[in-house]
Steps between C-alpha positions, in 0.01 A plus 500: 500500500379164369160647414661782305718254309201283408306808393790616283527157333126486431504855361794418273321192366181698430686771310709243309197297389326819388815609321512177300157555340377858526176433311391225737605717795288799397197279433542319831493830691127534427436156648726558800302818568186293546643254749770680696233630738391143573861407575534800731174429686482123526820323393803707604374788716841520666648597162225748415727800443734307267212349301363850444797560267497156333351613170731802498808280529370284214444810289843634594663190353303550178610865485866400536472256211302717262679832549857404591560154348265481199499218250638650177276269293177628659320816384486788747256785512693828481459774759325743270544875522130584525281716721399219738857382554616855569224555759576167668869589522421847638268362767750224583786747527308717746408194711866399521592857590245491782657184642777725632265754657648603841153495653494120468778459753630190316589426138393137557142612552531711185624205296208293628271780383667500158433126479129563563485761223730357235587132539247364249561762230782305323238239402367747243783437254511126568133431425516534118742206476361312800230351278601369158147509358147617568404141577772472766370816667146364493604165652692677778203723590257207474706281734566786740130577532402132530712482816247734659241221520652332812571846644137601446373178657724568799340844525154341528623270777649799683175697480294223660767400754514637857695819555749324726562219251868458400395535137404863571814605682738768375876481530582403861667761715324805355213491755255648251131425560327292235285728284131408496183634344333538839178656368142378487568211737774363274845445644658324206864573432614720215699240310866520400537180293861385488623857552647642816249781543170623367654793312730269303214273398272772370776635274551151360126457433477826305810417296373154409158630401661735251696213343228239478233696311709527178571125520131411485471609134789277384387171335573211734394146588187439708719393791684831507176692449363333814824566694508870413130554571546329838790737561284803418230378737747445784666838437165674536401299807833551676488873423177524699645281775788741558248761611708755308340737255810529283488166311121516456497859373804424283319206339185705433686797351725266301204323340332831415817637342600178326168422337431869438821531295428177316148620419635825357766329290326180391137476616445172316758331727312623805194301391714189468644564846152546647390169352796324659438656842129418521555129588758599763266756657208256499707239684718719724229750600275258693801327659636836613171626637355190665820319591693803624231749593660548840811630322306763309306608808815529713676702231205730444455558875863605526483728196175660618652577840785698340425815304855630466577373150450833327698694757787247488524529123487880519767515771709252304529751217496829690676407824857482359489864391440608859833347607731741321514726803609201713758344269658794323658409167692202633265263682596256775673239283408178322375245753422754772138384534556133412420258782798291389725795579382491861578128517848561361573770756399267781679191366829673409501770764501778241475865591155649518408744226328834530149464646233506231271803525188293435393134475342410167334192349431600134799424280499827307545690826776267614686539170471878531632479856796283401603650165382860542308695234768455230514125546121484522468669160763270349339185640137572418586673174666172403190303601269725298729464198497121540120499481518706181764270351291191576198660335704585191626141495139381507410710196816401311468123537306287251502152652191461718648323804797736525272797448270383780796464736609857423147621582504299824831658598366847430191445713684343795748788508220754476261345755769433761684828446461622860524155657815373661773386262833604648400375845314195367740210458252301289348757270837665434619191312181486291511875443834480322395184319202687358728794418724265305213452253615827341811323372399133503175503304625689190810275499284185507278636224806553280616147579162352408473708183848384396407137563180529299695663218759220507222241493341674203833501313548130574151420374560700184831325444338161554225588253759616244702179543187288460402691186847448348491127572152467351556684172877480453 
């Protein structure tokens, strides 16, 4: 009873503090995401389950403030009646409907599934007013990415530490074996950084890579140039150290798409970019190859031993359509395949749902199994439309930094289309942050254009006043 009371008091304080300043709360969520895994593994493993929801409670307090108790003096982005909003509402409505699917056996499991699908969506309409200027957005992204430097250094220490070292443990009590490369005589661990599990870390790496490339073209001090280039180097190195193909392939495809689009639109800027990257490549290349050659060899040995990439991508797209005969039109309910649903059933003694006809790993198949063919079309139709909307945003914007962010969002959504998002607690947050670019970036461009116009008027007025005082 005492533990529950303390937990309730702590939860109330977290929500209240977030409620007081919703902007700070939303920004802090992206930093909490980085370190809550470290708290769960090394600091408070006994509170692992509660800490899993820490960032969600912080975000919940921000939602309460922004949507239910807004400041009348602050601007608010309206919920626009456009194609994207309609698709999001349709997909969300079907997910909520599936929370009450009788096959689940418990509405609580369904509500947990709804949380996995929908909880971060309300950020979309908060992001335009979250940042008051383009510079504020840049500073937030710059600081957020600079935090990766200690995380990346930790990843290096993990790679070269023994498998049984405490620094390489997962969350206690799960009894999961530590993932290793285990090929070519190498038994180095596949690193997790500050995150709870390998899967969470690789989603974070891909998300950060998409954000940092647009920042490199923004004029900055030499100190921040060095910080961001160190971050890029550590992102690349840690991606190899995870032993996962996803962040490495994502980075390669992202660079091809990003610089390919820039070359088509403004080839002269590509030459400038190339000139800036040459010093980085000349310094980072030898360090990467000679200092961390074991990393590259371990990664390549693992990749060469697996030839299932093509088949996994093919099944990711085609597999869901083979499930219609198993699900019917209804599916098995939101959360039916979520591992958290199993934990809830065990912890709360909830009724067991209908047995699943097949066990699946790819997310597209799991979404089809949970939501049925109608929900599958709603959900992935929405995601395709979001990619199109981000691309249109890219073409519509004029300011270079905002335009580059829109391109980054388009590419991340496109490259990771079949990867886990709903069932990926880390990437899901970044997914909806990138989606928010559709509303945030045009808003910030209008703000900056208005400020430049006001500055021009003030300069003209000052010139007119000076002229009157000189010749009057």
